[in-house]
C-alpha positions in Angstrom: 5.7 -17.0 -3.8 2.0 -18.2 -3.3 0.1 -15.2 -0.7 -2.1 -18.1 0.4 -0.5 -21.2 1.7 -3.1 -24.1 3.2 -1.0 -27.0 4.3 -2.7 -29.7 7.1 -1.4 -29.0 10.2 -3.2 -31.9 12.9 -6.6 -34.3 12.5 -9.0 -32.3 11.3 -6.9 -28.8 11.1 -5.1 -26.9 9.0 -2.5 -24.6 8.7 -2.8 -21.1 6.9 0.1 -18.8 6.1 -0.9 -15.5 4.6 1.7 -13.4 3.3 0.4 -9.9 2.8 1.8 -6.5 1.1 1.7 -3.8 2.3 0.8 -0.6 -0.1 4.3 1.4 1.2 7.7 -0.1 2.8 6.7 2.5 6.1 2.3 1.4 6.3 1.5 2.4 9.4 -2.2 0.4 9.1 0.2 -3.0 8.5 -1.1 -3.9 11.7 -4.9 -2.9 11.6 -4.6 -4.8 8.0 -3.3 -7.9 9.9 -6.9 -7.9 12.1 -8.7 -7.3 9.7 -8.0 -10.4 7.4 -7.6 -12.4 11.5 -11.4 -11.4 12.4 -12.4 -11.8 8.8 -11.2 -15.3 8.4 -11.7 -16.6 11.7 -15.7 -15.8 11.5 -15.9 -16.5 8.1 -13.7 -20.3 8.3 -15.7 -23.0 9.6 -12.6 -26.0 9.6 -10.1 -25.6 12.4 -6.8 -23.7 12.3 -3.9 -22.5 12.5 -3.9 -19.2 11.7 -0.3 -17.1 10.6 -0.7 -13.9 8.3 3.0 -12.2 8.2 4.3 -9.2 5.9 5.6 -10.8 2.4 9.5 -10.5 3.3 11.2 -7.2 2.5 7.8 -5.1 2.0 7.8 -3.2 5.4 10.7 -1.3 7.2 9.9 -2.7 10.2 8.1 -5.9 8.7 9.9 -7.9 12.2 8.9 -6.1 14.8 5.1 -5.8 13.0 5.2 -9.9 12.9 6.0 -10.4 16.0 3.3 -8.5 17.1 0.7 -9.8 14.8 1.2 -13.3 15.4 0.9 -12.6 19.7 -2.5 -14.1 20.4 -2.8 -11.9 23.6 -2.5 -9.0 21.8 -4.8 -10.2 19.3 -7.2 -11.4 21.5 -7.1 -8.3 23.7 -7.3 -5.9 20.0 -10.0 -7.6 18.4 -12.3 -7.5 21.9 -11.5 -3.8 21.6 -15.3 -1.9 20.6 -14.1 0.7 18.5 -12.4 -2.5 16.4 -15.8 -4.6 17.1 -17.8 -1.3 15.4 -15.6 -1.6 12.2 -17.3 -3.9 9.6 -14.2 -5.0 7.7 -13.8 -7.2 11.1 -17.4 -7.2 12.8 
């Protein structure tokens, strides 16, 4: 399985899907890992993209719940505006 997949989505836009594998099946930082990935990609990729980040299938005890949460645009936008996360060099 490829962890990163890129394919044309719309005119001048790409669909980027990232499947990440948490270190343990009950990783409590899975959502934060997603925010870090998303923040870095959005800051450094200049092309227009639709970004989907998910936990690799079968790699987390609550993957369905976390995948729903980490791809909710409103939750992600609010989290990325959190001043504590903005200070974090991983997200900034």
